[in-house]
PDB file of N, H, CA, C and O in Angstrom:
ATOM      1  N   UNK A   1       3.481   0.729  56.062  1.00  0.00           N
ATOM      2  CA  UNK A   1       2.521   0.482  55.005  1.00  0.00           C
ATOM      3  C   UNK A   1       1.159   0.195  55.643  1.00  0.00           C
ATOM      4  O   UNK A   1       1.033  -0.695  56.484  1.00  0.00           O
ATOM      5  N   UNK A   2       0.162   0.946  55.240  1.00  0.00           N
ATOM      6  H   UNK A   2       0.264   1.669  54.557  1.00  0.00           H
ATOM      7  CA  UNK A   2      -1.194   0.742  55.753  1.00  0.00           C
ATOM      8  C   UNK A   2      -2.056   0.143  54.660  1.00  0.00           C
ATOM      9  O   UNK A   2      -2.041   0.575  53.507  1.00  0.00           O
ATOM     10  N   UNK A   3      -2.800  -0.859  55.065  1.00  0.00           N
ATOM     11  H   UNK A   3      -2.811  -1.209  56.002  1.00  0.00           H
ATOM     12  CA  UNK A   3      -3.713  -1.519  54.144  1.00  0.00           C
ATOM     13  C   UNK A   3      -5.091  -1.491  54.803  1.00  0.00           C
ATOM     14  O   UNK A   3      -5.262  -1.971  55.924  1.00  0.00           O
ATOM     15  N   UNK A   4      -6.046  -0.938  54.116  1.00  0.00           N
ATOM     16  H   UNK A   4      -5.907  -0.548  53.206  1.00  0.00           H
ATOM     17  CA  UNK A   4      -7.393  -0.814  54.672  1.00  0.00           C
ATOM     18  C   UNK A   4      -8.008  -2.184  54.878  1.00  0.00           C
ATOM     19  O   UNK A   4      -7.969  -3.028  53.983  1.00  0.00           O
ATOM     20  N   UNK A   5      -8.578  -2.411  56.060  1.00  0.00           N
ATOM     21  H   UNK A   5      -8.609  -1.726  56.787  1.00  0.00           H
ATOM     22  CA  UNK A   5      -9.277  -3.651  56.350  1.00  0.00           C
ATOM     23  C   UNK A   5     -10.761  -3.445  56.108  1.00  0.00           C
ATOM     24  O   UNK A   5     -11.373  -2.534  56.667  1.00  0.00           O
ATOM     25  N   UNK A   6     -11.331  -4.294  55.275  1.00  0.00           N
ATOM     26  H   UNK A   6     -10.834  -5.033  54.821  1.00  0.00           H
ATOM     27  CA  UNK A   6     -12.729  -4.148  54.885  1.00  0.00           C
ATOM     28  C   UNK A   6     -13.588  -5.194  55.582  1.00  0.00           C
ATOM     29  O   UNK A   6     -13.170  -6.339  55.758  1.00  0.00           O
ATOM     30  N   UNK A   7     -14.789  -4.792  55.976  1.00  0.00           N
ATOM     31  H   UNK A   7     -15.128  -3.862  55.833  1.00  0.00           H
ATOM     32  CA  UNK A   7     -15.731  -5.716  56.592  1.00  0.00           C
ATOM     33  C   UNK A   7     -16.394  -6.559  55.505  1.00  0.00           C
ATOM     34  O   UNK A   7     -16.294  -6.251  54.317  1.00  0.00           O
ATOM     35  N   UNK A   8     -17.065  -7.614  55.926  1.00  0.00           N
ATOM     36  H   UNK A   8     -17.146  -7.864  56.891  1.00  0.00           H
ATOM     37  CA  UNK A   8     -17.750  -8.498  54.968  1.00  0.00           C
ATOM     38  C   UNK A   8     -18.799  -7.730  54.156  1.00  0.00           C
ATOM     39  O   UNK A   8     -18.865  -7.913  52.940  1.00  0.00           O
ATOM     40  N   UNK A   9     -19.625  -6.875  54.784  1.00  0.00           N
ATOM     41  H   UNK A   9     -19.571  -6.727  55.771  1.00  0.00           H
ATOM     42  CA  UNK A   9     -20.583  -6.111  53.965  1.00  0.00           C
ATOM     43  C   UNK A   9     -19.902  -5.184  52.953  1.00  0.00           C
ATOM     44  O   UNK A   9     -20.414  -5.004  51.848  1.00  0.00           O
ATOM     45  N   UNK A  10     -18.767  -4.598  53.311  1.00  0.00           N
ATOM     46  H   UNK A  10     -18.351  -4.745  54.209  1.00  0.00           H
ATOM     47  CA  UNK A  10     -18.038  -3.731  52.374  1.00  0.00           C
ATOM     48  C   UNK A  10     -17.490  -4.542  51.198  1.00  0.00           C
ATOM     49  O   UNK A  10     -17.543  -4.096  50.052  1.00  0.00           O
ATOM     50  N   UNK A  11     -16.969  -5.724  51.486  1.00  0.00           N
ATOM     51  H   UNK A  11     -16.926  -6.087  52.417  1.00  0.00           H
ATOM     52  CA  UNK A  11     -16.441  -6.592  50.426  1.00  0.00           C
ATOM     53  C   UNK A  11     -17.570  -7.031  49.504  1.00  0.00           C
ATOM     54  O   UNK A  11     -17.411  -7.046  48.283  1.00  0.00           O
ATOM     55  N   UNK A  12     -18.706  -7.387  50.088  1.00  0.00           N
ATOM     56  H   UNK A  12     -18.835  -7.375  51.079  1.00  0.00           H
ATOM     57  CA  UNK A  12     -19.856  -7.802  49.277  1.00  0.00           C
ATOM     58  C   UNK A  12     -20.308  -6.672  48.360  1.00  0.00           C
ATOM     59  O   UNK A  12     -20.633  -6.909  47.197  1.00  0.00           O
ATOM     60  N   UNK A  13     -20.332  -5.460  48.869  1.00  0.00           N
ATOM     61  H   UNK A  13     -20.068  -5.267  49.814  1.00  0.00           H
ATOM     62  CA  UNK A  13     -20.733  -4.318  48.043  1.00  0.00           C
ATOM     63  C   UNK A  13     -19.715  -4.082  46.931  1.00  0.00           C
ATOM     64  O   UNK A  13     -20.094  -3.818  45.790  1.00  0.00           O
ATOM     65  N   UNK A  14     -18.438  -4.175  47.253  1.00  0.00           N
ATOM     66  H   UNK A  14     -18.131  -4.389  48.180  1.00  0.00           H
ATOM     67  CA  UNK A  14     -17.377  -3.979  46.264  1.00  0.00           C
ATOM     68  C   UNK A  14     -17.499  -5.000  45.132  1.00  0.00           C
ATOM     69  O   UNK A  14     -17.347  -4.660  43.958  1.00  0.00           O
ATOM     70  N   UNK A  15     -17.777  -6.261  45.500  1.00  0.00           N
ATOM     71  H   UNK A  15     -17.901  -6.537  46.453  1.00  0.00           H
ATOM     72  CA  UNK A  15     -17.888  -7.319  44.499  1.00  0.00           C
ATOM     73  C   UNK A  15     -19.252  -7.363  43.822  1.00  0.00           C
ATOM     74  O   UNK A  15     -19.415  -8.019  42.794  1.00  0.00           O
ATOM     75  N   UNK A  16     -20.225  -6.673  44.389  1.00  0.00           N
ATOM     76  H   UNK A  16     -20.093  -6.140  45.225  1.00  0.00           H
ATOM     77  CA  UNK A  16     -21.570  -6.687  43.825  1.00  0.00           C
ATOM     78  C   UNK A  16     -22.289  -7.994  44.103  1.00  0.00           C
ATOM     79  O   UNK A  16     -23.070  -8.467  43.278  1.00  0.00           O
ATOM     80  N   UNK A  17     -22.026  -8.577  45.264  1.00  0.00           N
ATOM     81  H   UNK A  17     -21.391  -8.193  45.934  1.00  0.00           H
ATOM     82  CA  UNK A  17     -22.640  -9.847  45.634  1.00  0.00           C
ATOM     83  C   UNK A  17     -23.339  -9.707  46.978  1.00  0.00           C
ATOM     84  O   UNK A  17     -23.317  -8.644  47.599  1.00  0.00           O
ATOM     85  N   UNK A  18     -23.956 -10.795  47.414  1.00  0.00           N
ATOM     86  H   UNK A  18     -23.974 -11.658  46.909  1.00  0.00           H
ATOM     87  CA  UNK A  18     -24.523 -10.814  48.763  1.00  0.00           C
ATOM     88  C   UNK A  18     -23.378 -11.063  49.753  1.00  0.00           C
ATOM     89  O   UNK A  18     -22.266 -11.399  49.345  1.00  0.00           O
ATOM     90  N   UNK A  19     -23.648 -10.901  51.031  1.00  0.00           N
ATOM     91  H   UNK A  19     -24.551 -10.628  51.362  1.00  0.00           H
ATOM     92  CA  UNK A  19     -22.630 -11.137  52.062  1.00  0.00           C
ATOM     93  C   UNK A  19     -22.254 -12.610  52.137  1.00  0.00           C
ATOM     94  O   UNK A  19     -21.181 -12.956  52.633  1.00  0.00           O
ATOM     95  N   UNK A  20     -23.116 -13.460  51.657  1.00  0.00           N
ATOM     96  H   UNK A  20     -23.988 -13.180  51.254  1.00  0.00           H
ATOM     97  CA  UNK A  20     -22.860 -14.894  51.714  1.00  0.00           C
ATOM     98  C   UNK A  20     -21.613 -15.284  50.919  1.00  0.00           C
ATOM     99  O   UNK A  20     -20.865 -16.166  51.341  1.00  0.00           O
ATOM    100  N   UNK A  21     -21.381 -14.638  49.776  1.00  0.00           N
ATOM    101  H   UNK A  21     -21.988 -13.922  49.433  1.00  0.00           H
ATOM    102  CA  UNK A  21     -20.239 -14.996  48.933  1.00  0.00           C
ATOM    103  C   UNK A  21     -18.901 -14.729  49.622  1.00  0.00           C
ATOM    104  O   UNK A  21     -18.078 -15.642  49.689  1.00  0.00           O
ATOM    105  N   UNK A  22     -18.642 -13.516  50.141  1.00  0.00           N
ATOM    106  H   UNK A  22     -19.312 -12.775  50.087  1.00  0.00           H
ATOM    107  CA  UNK A  22     -17.353 -13.335  50.836  1.00  0.00           C
ATOM    108  C   UNK A  22     -17.219 -14.223  52.074  1.00  0.00           C
ATOM    109  O   UNK A  22     -16.117 -14.659  52.408  1.00  0.00           O
ATOM    110  N   UNK A  23     -18.316 -14.488  52.744  1.00  0.00           N
ATOM    111  H   UNK A  23     -19.211 -14.135  52.473  1.00  0.00           H
ATOM    112  CA  UNK A  23     -18.254 -15.395  53.901  1.00  0.00           C
ATOM    113  C   UNK A  23     -17.848 -16.800  53.460  1.00  0.00           C
ATOM    114  O   UNK A  23     -17.107 -17.484  54.167  1.00  0.00           O
ATOM    115  N   UNK A  24     -18.328 -17.230  52.299  1.00  0.00           N
ATOM    116  H   UNK A  24     -18.929 -16.675  51.724  1.00  0.00           H
ATOM    117  CA  UNK A  24     -17.943 -18.542  51.770  1.00  0.00           C
ATOM    118  C   UNK A  24     -16.466 -18.557  51.382  1.00  0.00           C
ATOM    119  O   UNK A  24     -15.769 -19.541  51.630  1.00  0.00           O
ATOM    120  N   UNK A  25     -15.984 -17.463  50.769  1.00  0.00           N
ATOM    121  H   UNK A  25     -16.550 -16.664  50.567  1.00  0.00           H
ATOM    122  CA  UNK A  25     -14.560 -17.370  50.436  1.00  0.00           C
ATOM    123  C   UNK A  25     -13.705 -17.509  51.687  1.00  0.00           C
ATOM    124  O   UNK A  25     -12.667 -18.171  51.670  1.00  0.00           O
ATOM    125  N   UNK A  26     -14.146 -16.886  52.764  1.00  0.00           N
ATOM    126  H   UNK A  26     -14.989 -16.348  52.778  1.00  0.00           H
ATOM    127  CA  UNK A  26     -13.420 -16.961  54.037  1.00  0.00           C
ATOM    128  C   UNK A  26     -13.474 -18.374  54.594  1.00  0.00           C
ATOM    129  O   UNK A  26     -12.447 -18.920  54.997  1.00  0.00           O
ATOM    130  N   UNK A  27     -14.657 -18.971  54.622  1.00  0.00           N
ATOM    131  H   UNK A  27     -15.491 -18.527  54.295  1.00  0.00           H
ATOM    132  CA  UNK A  27     -14.825 -20.321  55.179  1.00  0.00           C
ATOM    133  C   UNK A  27     -14.000 -21.356  54.420  1.00  0.00           C
ATOM    134  O   UNK A  27     -13.471 -22.296  55.014  1.00  0.00           O
ATOM    135  N   UNK A  28     -13.894 -21.177  53.103  1.00  0.00           N
ATOM    136  H   UNK A  28     -14.324 -20.414  52.621  1.00  0.00           H
ATOM    137  CA  UNK A  28     -13.138 -22.110  52.267  1.00  0.00           C
ATOM    138  C   UNK A  28     -11.661 -21.739  52.173  1.00  0.00           C
ATOM    139  O   UNK A  28     -10.897 -22.403  51.473  1.00  0.00           O
ATOM    140  N   UNK A  29     -11.258 -20.682  52.876  1.00  0.00           N
ATOM    141  H   UNK A  29     -11.879 -20.142  53.444  1.00  0.00           H
ATOM    142  CA  UNK A  29      -9.869 -20.193  52.882  1.00  0.00           C
ATOM    143  C   UNK A  29      -9.377 -19.865  51.474  1.00  0.00           C
ATOM    144  O   UNK A  29      -8.230 -20.144  51.126  1.00  0.00           O
ATOM    145  N   UNK A  30     -10.259 -19.269  50.667  1.00  0.00           N
ATOM    146  H   UNK A  30     -11.191 -19.042  50.950  1.00  0.00           H
ATOM    147  CA  UNK A  30      -9.908 -18.907  49.291  1.00  0.00           C
ATOM    148  C   UNK A  30      -9.455 -17.467  49.178  1.00  0.00           C
ATOM    149  O   UNK A  30      -9.063 -17.026  48.098  1.00  0.00           O
ATOM    150  N   UNK A  31      -9.504 -16.710  50.298  1.00  0.00           N
ATOM    151  H   UNK A  31      -9.823 -17.068  51.175  1.00  0.00           H
ATOM    152  CA  UNK A  31      -9.062 -15.324  50.314  1.00  0.00           C
ATOM    153  C   UNK A  31      -8.390 -15.063  51.655  1.00  0.00           C
ATOM    154  O   UNK A  31      -8.758 -15.650  52.673  1.00  0.00           O
ATOM    155  N   UNK A  32      -7.406 -14.179  51.643  1.00  0.00           N
ATOM    156  H   UNK A  32      -7.107 -13.702  50.817  1.00  0.00           H
ATOM    157  CA  UNK A  32      -6.700 -13.810  52.870  1.00  0.00           C
ATOM    158  C   UNK A  32      -7.639 -12.985  53.740  1.00  0.00           C
ATOM    159  O   UNK A  32      -8.348 -12.109  53.244  1.00  0.00           O
ATOM    160  N   UNK A  33      -7.640 -13.270  55.042  1.00  0.00           N
ATOM    161  H   UNK A  33      -7.064 -13.982  55.445  1.00  0.00           H
ATOM    162  CA  UNK A  33      -8.453 -12.483  55.966  1.00  0.00           C
ATOM    163  C   UNK A  33      -7.745 -12.343  57.292  1.00  0.00           C
ATOM    164  O   UNK A  33      -6.795 -13.067  57.588  1.00  0.00           O
ATOM    165  N   UNK A  34      -8.222 -11.395  58.092  1.00  0.00           N
ATOM    166  H   UNK A  34      -8.994 -10.806  57.852  1.00  0.00           H
ATOM    167  CA  UNK A  34      -7.633 -11.098  59.395  1.00  0.00           C
ATOM    168  C   UNK A  34      -8.728 -11.208  60.441  1.00  0.00           C
ATOM    169  O   UNK A  34      -9.826 -10.681  60.258  1.00  0.00           O
ATOM    170  N   UNK A  35      -8.430 -11.889  61.534  1.00  0.00           N
ATOM    171  H   UNK A  35      -7.538 -12.317  61.683  1.00  0.00           H
ATOM    172  CA  UNK A  35      -9.368 -11.960  62.650  1.00  0.00           C
ATOM    173  C   UNK A  35      -9.014 -10.834  63.615  1.00  0.00           C
ATOM    174  O   UNK A  35      -7.882 -10.753  64.091  1.00  0.00           O
ATOM    175  N   UNK A  36      -9.979  -9.969  63.900  1.00  0.00           N
ATOM    176  H   UNK A  36     -10.899 -10.035  63.513  1.00  0.00           H
ATOM    177  CA  UNK A  36      -9.811  -8.894  64.862  1.00  0.00           C
ATOM    178  C   UNK A  36     -10.822  -9.176  65.967  1.00  0.00           C
ATOM    179  O   UNK A  36     -11.979  -8.762  65.894  1.00  0.00           O
ATOM    180  N   UNK A  37     -10.359  -9.891  66.992  1.00  0.00           N
ATOM    181  H   UNK A  37      -9.420 -10.228  67.051  1.00  0.00           H
ATOM    182  CA  UNK A  37     -11.298 -10.359  68.000  1.00  0.00           C
ATOM    183  C   UNK A  37     -12.243 -11.350  67.353  1.00  0.00           C
ATOM    184  O   UNK A  37     -11.813 -12.345  66.768  1.00  0.00           O
ATOM    185  N   UNK A  38     -13.538 -11.074  67.460  1.00  0.00           N
ATOM    186  H   UNK A  38     -13.888 -10.266  67.935  1.00  0.00           H
ATOM    187  CA  UNK A  38     -14.510 -11.961  66.815  1.00  0.00           C
ATOM    188  C   UNK A  38     -14.886 -11.482  65.421  1.00  0.00           C
ATOM    189  O   UNK A  38     -15.685 -12.121  64.736  1.00  0.00           O
ATOM    190  N   UNK A  39     -14.322 -10.375  65.004  1.00  0.00           N
ATOM    191  H   UNK A  39     -13.673  -9.856  65.560  1.00  0.00           H
ATOM    192  CA  UNK A  39     -14.629  -9.804  63.693  1.00  0.00           C
ATOM    193  C   UNK A  39     -13.650 -10.320  62.642  1.00  0.00           C
ATOM    194  O   UNK A  39     -12.494 -10.618  62.942  1.00  0.00           O
ATOM    195  N   UNK A  40     -14.131 -10.417  61.419  1.00  0.00           N
ATOM    196  H   UNK A  40     -15.070 -10.175  61.175  1.00  0.00           H
ATOM    197  CA  UNK A  40     -13.302 -10.844  60.294  1.00  0.00           C
ATOM    198  C   UNK A  40     -13.179  -9.675  59.336  1.00  0.00           C
ATOM    199  O   UNK A  40     -14.176  -9.052  58.972  1.00  0.00           O
ATOM    200  N   UNK A  41     -11.953  -9.379  58.930  1.00  0.00           N
ATOM    201  H   UNK A  41     -11.143  -9.885  59.226  1.00  0.00           H
ATOM    202  CA  UNK A  41     -11.698  -8.290  57.995  1.00  0.00           C
ATOM    203  C   UNK A  41     -10.826  -8.793  56.855  1.00  0.00           C
ATOM    204  O   UNK A  41      -9.984  -9.673  57.034  1.00  0.00           O
ATOM    205  N   UNK A  42     -11.044  -8.220  55.688  1.00  0.00           N
ATOM    206  H   UNK A  42     -11.728  -7.505  55.543  1.00  0.00           H
ATOM    207  CA  UNK A  42     -10.275  -8.591  54.507  1.00  0.00           C
ATOM    208  C   UNK A  42      -9.469  -7.378  54.072  1.00  0.00           C
ATOM    209  O   UNK A  42     -10.040  -6.318  53.819  1.00  0.00           O
ATOM    210  N   UNK A  43      -8.143  -7.519  53.981  1.00  0.00           N
ATOM    211  H   UNK A  43      -7.679  -8.381  54.187  1.00  0.00           H
ATOM    212  CA  UNK A  43      -7.323  -6.404  53.512  1.00  0.00           C
ATOM    213  C   UNK A  43      -7.677  -6.046  52.065  1.00  0.00           C
ATOM    214  O   UNK A  43      -7.921  -6.925  51.239  1.00  0.00           O
ATOM    215  N   UNK A  44      -7.701  -4.760  51.777  1.00  0.00           N
ATOM    216  H   UNK A  44      -7.503  -4.046  52.448  1.00  0.00           H
ATOM    217  CA  UNK A  44      -8.035  -4.302  50.425  1.00  0.00           C
ATOM    218  C   UNK A  44      -7.078  -4.894  49.391  1.00  0.00           C
ATOM    219  O   UNK A  44      -7.490  -5.214  48.276  1.00  0.00           O
ATOM    220  N   UNK A  45      -5.805  -5.039  49.756  1.00  0.00           N
ATOM    221  H   UNK A  45      -5.471  -4.778  50.662  1.00  0.00           H
ATOM    222  CA  UNK A  45      -4.828  -5.606  48.813  1.00  0.00           C
ATOM    223  C   UNK A  45      -5.150  -7.070  48.513  1.00  0.00           C
ATOM    224  O   UNK A  45      -4.948  -7.529  47.389  1.00  0.00           O
ATOM    225  N   UNK A  46      -5.647  -7.805  49.509  1.00  0.00           N
ATOM    226  H   UNK A  46      -5.811  -7.433  50.422  1.00  0.00           H
ATOM    227  CA  UNK A  46      -6.022  -9.209  49.286  1.00  0.00           C
ATOM    228  C   UNK A  46      -7.225  -9.295  48.359  1.00  0.00           C
ATOM    229  O   UNK A  46      -7.307 -10.194  47.522  1.00  0.00           O
ATOM    230  N   UNK A  47      -8.153  -8.364  48.507  1.00  0.00           N
ATOM    231  H   UNK A  47      -8.087  -7.634  49.187  1.00  0.00           H
ATOM    232  CA  UNK A  47      -9.331  -8.335  47.632  1.00  0.00           C
ATOM    233  C   UNK A  47      -8.921  -8.022  46.198  1.00  0.00           C
ATOM    234  O   UNK A  47      -9.393  -8.669  45.262  1.00  0.00           O
ATOM    235  N   UNK A  48      -8.045  -7.034  46.020  1.00  0.00           N
ATOM    236  H   UNK A  48      -7.662  -6.509  46.780  1.00  0.00           H
ATOM    237  CA  UNK A  48      -7.554  -6.701  44.675  1.00  0.00           C
ATOM    238  C   UNK A  48      -6.819  -7.894  44.061  1.00  0.00           C
ATOM    239  O   UNK A  48      -6.986  -8.187  42.877  1.00  0.00           O
ATOM    240  N   UNK A  49      -6.015  -8.573  44.861  1.00  0.00           N
ATOM    241  H   UNK A  49      -5.879  -8.335  45.823  1.00  0.00           H
ATOM    242  CA  UNK A  49      -5.286  -9.739  44.388  1.00  0.00           C
ATOM    243  C   UNK A  49      -6.248 -10.850  43.976  1.00  0.00           C
ATOM    244  O   UNK A  49      -6.046 -11.497  42.949  1.00  0.00           O
ATOM    245  N   UNK A  50      -7.288 -11.073  44.770  1.00  0.00           N
ATOM    246  H   UNK A  50      -7.452 -10.547  45.605  1.00  0.00           H
ATOM    247  CA  UNK A  50      -8.279 -12.101  44.457  1.00  0.00           C
ATOM    248  C   UNK A  50      -8.970 -11.782  43.123  1.00  0.00           C
ATOM    249  O   UNK A  50      -9.131 -12.661  42.276  1.00  0.00           O
ATOM    250  N   UNK A  51      -9.367 -10.541  42.948  1.00  0.00           N
ATOM    251  H   UNK A  51      -9.236  -9.827  43.636  1.00  0.00           H
ATOM    252  CA  UNK A  51     -10.050 -10.137  41.712  1.00  0.00           C
ATOM    253  C   UNK A  51      -9.110 -10.293  40.521  1.00  0.00           C
ATOM    254  O   UNK A  51      -9.517 -10.805  39.479  1.00  0.00           O
ATOM    255  N   UNK A  52      -7.866  -9.862  40.660  1.00  0.00           N
ATOM    256  H   UNK A  52      -7.535  -9.445  41.506  1.00  0.00           H
ATOM    257  CA  UNK A  52      -6.894  -9.967  39.570  1.00  0.00           C
ATOM    258  C   UNK A  52      -6.627 -11.424  39.208  1.00  0.00           C
ATOM    259  O   UNK A  52      -6.576 -11.777  38.029  1.00  0.00           O
ATOM    260  N   UNK A  53      -6.458 -12.263  40.216  1.00  0.00           N
ATOM    261  H   UNK A  53      -6.499 -11.977  41.173  1.00  0.00           H
ATOM    262  CA  UNK A  53      -6.178 -13.679  39.990  1.00  0.00           C
ATOM    263  C   UNK A  53      -7.336 -14.389  39.303  1.00  0.00           C
ATOM    264  O   UNK A  53      -7.119 -15.304  38.508  1.00  0.00           O
ATOM    265  N   UNK A  54      -8.557 -13.979  39.600  1.00  0.00           N
ATOM    266  H   UNK A  54      -8.734 -13.236  40.246  1.00  0.00           H
ATOM    267  CA  UNK A  54      -9.736 -14.671  39.057  1.00  0.00           C
ATOM    268  C   UNK A  54     -10.356 -13.972  37.852  1.00  0.00           C
ATOM    269  O   UNK A  54     -11.466 -14.306  37.438  1.00  0.00           O
ATOM    270  N   UNK A  55      -9.640 -13.007  37.295  1.00  0.00           N
ATOM    271  H   UNK A  55      -8.739 -12.736  37.631  1.00  0.00           H
ATOM    272  CA  UNK A  55     -10.119 -12.333  36.099  1.00  0.00           C
ATOM    273  C   UNK A  55      -9.793 -13.186  34.875  1.00  0.00           C
ATOM    274  O   UNK A  55      -8.649 -13.595  34.679  1.00  0.00           O
ATOM    275  N   UNK A  56     -10.793 -13.445  34.069  1.00  0.00           N
ATOM    276  H   UNK A  56     -11.723 -13.113  34.228  1.00  0.00           H
ATOM    277  CA  UNK A  56     -10.630 -14.274  32.876  1.00  0.00           C
ATOM    278  C   UNK A  56     -10.587 -13.357  31.659  1.00  0.00           C
ATOM    279  O   UNK A  56     -11.479 -12.534  31.447  1.00  0.00           O
ATOM    280  N   UNK A  57      -9.542 -13.515  30.872  1.00  0.00           N
ATOM    281  H   UNK A  57      -8.817 -14.183  31.044  1.00  0.00           H
ATOM    282  CA  UNK A  57      -9.380 -12.705  29.673  1.00  0.00           C
ATOM    283  C   UNK A  57     -10.184 -13.312  28.527  1.00  0.00           C
ATOM    284  O   UNK A  57     -10.309 -14.534  28.445  1.00  0.00           O
ATOM    285  N   UNK A  58     -10.728 -12.480  27.645  1.00  0.00           N
ATOM    286  H   UNK A  58     -10.626 -11.488  27.712  1.00  0.00           H
ATOM    287  CA  UNK A  58     -11.495 -13.015  26.518  1.00  0.00           C
ATOM    288  C   UNK A  58     -10.589 -13.738  25.522  1.00  0.00           C
ATOM    289  O   UNK A  58      -9.398 -13.448  25.409  1.00  0.00           O
ATOM    290  N   UNK A  59     -11.183 -14.679  24.810  1.00  0.00           N
ATOM    291  H   UNK A  59     -12.151 -14.915  24.902  1.00  0.00           H
ATOM    292  CA  UNK A  59     -10.456 -15.420  23.781  1.00  0.00           C
ATOM    293  C   UNK A  59     -10.593 -14.658  22.475  1.00  0.00           C
ATOM    294  O   UNK A  59     -11.686 -14.240  22.093  1.00  0.00           O
ATOM    295  N   UNK A  60      -9.482 -14.488  21.806  1.00  0.00           N
ATOM    296  H   UNK A  60      -8.594 -14.828  22.116  1.00  0.00           H
ATOM    297  CA  UNK A  60      -9.543 -13.856  20.489  1.00  0.00           C
ATOM    298  C   UNK A  60      -9.344 -14.953  19.450  1.00  0.00           C
ATOM    299  O   UNK A  60      -8.381 -15.718  19.509  1.00  0.00           O
ATOM    300  N   UNK A  61     -10.251 -15.015  18.518  1.00  0.00           N
ATOM    301  H   UNK A  61     -11.034 -14.394  18.470  1.00  0.00           H
ATOM    302  CA  UNK A  61     -10.192 -16.044  17.490  1.00  0.00           C
ATOM    303  C   UNK A  61      -9.184 -15.637  16.422  1.00  0.00           C
ATOM    304  O   UNK A  61      -9.204 -14.511  15.924  1.00  0.00           O
ATOM    305  N   UNK A  62      -8.317 -16.560  16.087  1.00  0.00           N
ATOM    306  H   UNK A  62      -8.300 -17.474  16.491  1.00  0.00           H
ATOM    307  CA  UNK A  62      -7.402 -16.290  14.980  1.00  0.00           C
ATOM    308  C   UNK A  62      -8.018 -16.856  13.715  1.00  0.00           C
ATOM    309  O   UNK A  62      -8.932 -17.678  13.772  1.00  0.00           O
ATOM    310  N   UNK A  63      -7.523 -16.422  12.596  1.00  0.00           N
ATOM    311  H   UNK A  63      -6.780 -15.754  12.549  1.00  0.00           H
ATOM    312  CA  UNK A  63      -8.078 -16.863  11.316  1.00  0.00           C
ATOM    313  C   UNK A  63      -7.982 -18.369  11.173  1.00  0.00           C
ATOM    314  O   UNK A  63      -6.941 -18.970  11.441  1.00  0.00           O
ATOM    315  N   UNK A  64      -9.074 -18.965  10.751  1.00  0.00           N
ATOM    316  H   UNK A  64      -9.919 -18.478  10.533  1.00  0.00           H
ATOM    317  CA  UNK A  64      -9.109 -20.389  10.504  1.00  0.00           C
ATOM    318  C   UNK A  64      -9.386 -21.225  11.754  1.00  0.00           C
ATOM    319  O   UNK A  64      -9.476 -22.450  11.674  1.00  0.00           O
ATOM    320  N   UNK A  65      -9.519 -20.576  12.888  1.00  0.00           N
ATOM    321  H   UNK A  65      -9.446 -19.581  12.953  1.00  0.00           H
ATOM    322  CA  UNK A  65      -9.789 -21.313  14.125  1.00  0.00           C
ATOM    323  C   UNK A  65     -11.223 -21.052  14.547  1.00  0.00           C
ATOM    324  O   UNK A  65     -11.617 -19.906  14.762  1.00  0.00           O
ATOM    325  N   UNK A  66     -11.975 -22.080  14.662  1.00  0.00           N
ATOM    326  H   UNK A  66     -11.656 -23.012  14.488  1.00  0.00           H
ATOM    327  CA  UNK A  66     -13.379 -21.943  15.098  1.00  0.00           C
ATOM    328  C   UNK A  66     -13.437 -22.073  16.609  1.00  0.00           C
ATOM    329  O   UNK A  66     -12.779 -22.937  17.189  1.00  0.00           O
ATOM    330  N   UNK A  67     -14.215 -21.225  17.240  1.00  0.00           N
ATOM    331  H   UNK A  67     -14.750 -20.523  16.769  1.00  0.00           H
ATOM    332  CA  UNK A  67     -14.412 -21.326  18.670  1.00  0.00           C
ATOM    333  C   UNK A  67     -15.498 -22.357  18.945  1.00  0.00           C
ATOM    334  O   UNK A  67     -16.540 -22.364  18.290  1.00  0.00           O
ATOM    335  N   UNK A  68     -15.251 -23.206  19.895  1.00  0.00           N
ATOM    336  H   UNK A  68     -14.404 -23.200  20.427  1.00  0.00           H
ATOM    337  CA  UNK A  68     -16.215 -24.238  20.236  1.00  0.00           C
ATOM    338  C   UNK A  68     -17.017 -23.799  21.467  1.00  0.00           C
ATOM    339  O   UNK A  68     -16.499 -23.125  22.357  1.00  0.00           O
ATOM    340  N   UNK A  69     -18.262 -24.189  21.491  1.00  0.00           N
ATOM    341  H   UNK A  69     -18.682 -24.736  20.768  1.00  0.00           H
ATOM    342  CA  UNK A  69     -19.110 -23.862  22.633  1.00  0.00           C
ATOM    343  C   UNK A  69     -18.691 -24.717  23.820  1.00  0.00           C
ATOM    344  O   UNK A  69     -18.386 -25.901  23.678  1.00  0.00           O
ATOM    345  N   UNK A  70     -18.683 -24.103  24.976  1.00  0.00           N
ATOM    346  H   UNK A  70     -18.932 -23.141  25.092  1.00  0.00           H
ATOM    347  CA  UNK A  70     -18.363 -24.813  26.203  1.00  0.00           C
ATOM    348  C   UNK A  70     -19.668 -25.268  26.825  1.00  0.00           C
ATOM    349  O   UNK A  70     -20.624 -24.498  26.914  1.00  0.00           O
ATOM    350  N   UNK A  71     -19.709 -26.511  27.252  1.00  0.00           N
ATOM    351  H   UNK A  71     -18.932 -27.137  27.179  1.00  0.00           H
ATOM    352  CA  UNK A  71     -20.881 -27.126  27.890  1.00  0.00           C
ATOM    353  C   UNK A  71     -21.815 -27.577  26.880  1.00  0.00           C
ATOM    354  O   UNK A  71     -22.867 -28.122  27.212  1.00  0.00           O
TER     355      UNK A  71
END
């Protein structure tokens, strides 16, 4: 089984963020990563898992239930 290892700039582009965000995920150990010498790589499957785990589904209002504002 081969899993593509992505660099920090590739992960940032995939997520649509700056490179700082994936680096923070790595520093906080919030995503799986691989050390290749001094380089850090994130497996594509770990990135997909992270996105799936952190995806928030919309709330559907049922009849008679009012949605309250958050914050």
